[in-house]
C-alpha positions in Angstrom: 21.8 -3.0 -17.3 22.1 0.3 -15.5 21.0 1.1 -12.0 21.1 4.5 -10.3 19.3 7.2 -8.4 17.1 9.4 -10.5 19.2 12.4 -9.4 22.0 11.1 -11.6 19.8 10.4 -14.7 21.5 13.2 -16.7 24.6 11.0 -16.9 22.6 8.5 -19.1 21.2 10.9 -21.8 23.2 9.1 -24.5 21.3 5.8 -23.8 18.4 7.0 -25.9 17.2 10.2 -27.6 14.1 10.2 -25.5 15.8 9.4 -22.2 15.7 13.0 -21.1 12.0 13.3 -21.7 11.4 10.1 -19.7 13.6 11.3 -16.8 11.7 14.6 -16.7 8.4 12.6 -16.5 9.8 10.6 -13.6 11.1 13.7 -11.8 7.6 15.2 -11.9 5.7 11.9 -11.3 2.8 12.0 -8.8 2.6 8.7 -6.9 -1.2 9.3 -6.8 -1.3 8.7 -10.6 -3.8 5.9 -11.4 -2.5 2.6 -12.8 -2.3 2.6 -16.6 -0.5 3.5 -19.8 0.5 7.1 -20.4 1.8 8.1 -23.8 4.7 10.6 -23.8 5.8 10.2 -27.4 3.3 7.7 -28.8 4.7 4.2 -29.2 8.3 5.6 -29.1 8.1 6.5 -25.3 5.3 5.6 -22.9 4.9 5.0 -19.2 3.2 2.1 -17.5 2.2 3.1 -14.0 1.9 0.0 -11.7 0.7 -0.5 -8.1 1.3 -3.9 -6.5 2.7 -5.9 -3.5 6.0 -7.5 -4.0 6.0 -11.3 -4.2 8.4 -14.2 -3.7 10.9 -14.6 -6.6 9.5 -18.2 -7.1 6.1 -16.6 -8.0 7.6 -14.3 -10.7 9.2 -15.0 -14.1 12.3 -13.7 -15.9 11.4 -11.7 -19.0 13.0 -9.8 -21.8 12.0 -7.5 -24.7 13.2 -7.1 -28.2 11.7 -3.7 -29.3 11.9 -1.7 -26.1 14.3 -1.0 -23.3 12.6 -0.8 -19.8 13.4 2.0 -17.4 11.9 0.7 -14.2 11.5 3.4 -11.6 10.3 2.9 -8.0 8.3 5.8 -6.8 7.2 4.2 -3.5 8.4 1.2 -1.6 11.3 -1.2 -2.2 11.6 -4.2 -4.5 14.2 -6.6 -5.8 14.6 -7.1 -9.5 16.5 -10.2 -10.4 18.8 -9.9 -13.4 20.6 -12.4 -15.6 22.0 -12.1 -19.1 19.5 -13.4 -21.6 22.2 -15.7 -23.0 22.0 -17.7 -19.7 18.2 -18.1 -19.8 16.1 -20.9 -21.2 12.9 -19.8 -23.0 9.7 -20.8 -21.2 7.4 -19.3 -23.8 7.7 -18.2 -27.4 8.3 -14.5 -28.0 5.0 -12.6 -28.1 5.4 -9.8 -30.7 2.1 -8.0 -29.8 3.3 -7.6 -26.1 7.0 -7.5 -26.9 7.8 -10.1 -24.2 9.3 -13.5 -23.8 9.4 -15.4 -20.5 12.2 -17.7 -19.2 12.9 -20.3 -16.6 15.2 -19.3 -13.7 18.9 -19.8 -14.7 21.1 -22.2 -12.9 23.8 -19.6 -12.5 24.6 -15.9 -13.2 21.6 -14.3 -11.6 21.8 -11.4 -9.2 19.3 -9.3 -7.3 19.2 -5.5 -7.8 17.5 -3.7 -4.9 15.5 -0.6 -5.9 14.0 1.8 -3.4 12.0 4.9 -3.9 13.8 7.3 -6.2 16.0 4.7 -7.9 15.7 3.2 -11.4 17.1 0.4 -13.5 17.4 0.2 -17.3 17.1 -3.2 -19.0 18.0 -3.7 -22.6 17.0 -6.6 -24.9 20.0 -8.7 -23.7 19.0 -8.2 -20.1 16.7 -10.8 -18.6 14.9 -9.4 -15.6 12.4 -10.6 -13.0 10.7 -7.5 -11.4 8.4 -7.2 -8.5 10.2 -9.5 -6.0 10.4 -9.1 -2.3 13.5 -7.5 -1.1 13.7 -8.1 2.7 10.0 -8.0 3.4 6.8 -7.7 1.3 6.1 -4.1 0.3 3.6 -2.0 -1.5 5.2 -0.6 -4.6 4.3 2.2 -6.9 6.4 1.9 -10.0 6.7 3.5 -13.4 8.1 1.5 -16.3 9.2 3.7 -19.2 9.2 1.9 -22.5 11.9 3.3 -24.8 11.5 2.1 -28.4 14.9 0.9 -29.8 
């Protein structure tokens, strides 16, 4: 997992060949963009624009992906994304290949909250269980872009 301010994204270009293109999209992102999927390089790199209110962690689930790394960028608002190594998580569902997602029960240990405010991002790889969209200190309206980088 990586977390940082978008201003420092250039330090992470080695993470993926399309990371620069994704970071450029985020730098130019208009928070007025409607929710939906936006293809940047077909299935190799696309953006999911989301608008939602943060919720209590108990109302959310840990997830992980096998085919994609997530770059979760908060354009407006603040949220907490809970993180735990996938090795500490117990599967709650079978892996869904069509959606590239598996859900997990909360771990008994090893989880930590990562606060993201507008202008910050986190990168989650297949070994990184994450529970996005959680309340930080108070409920908030969030506009977020999730870049999906095919591995």
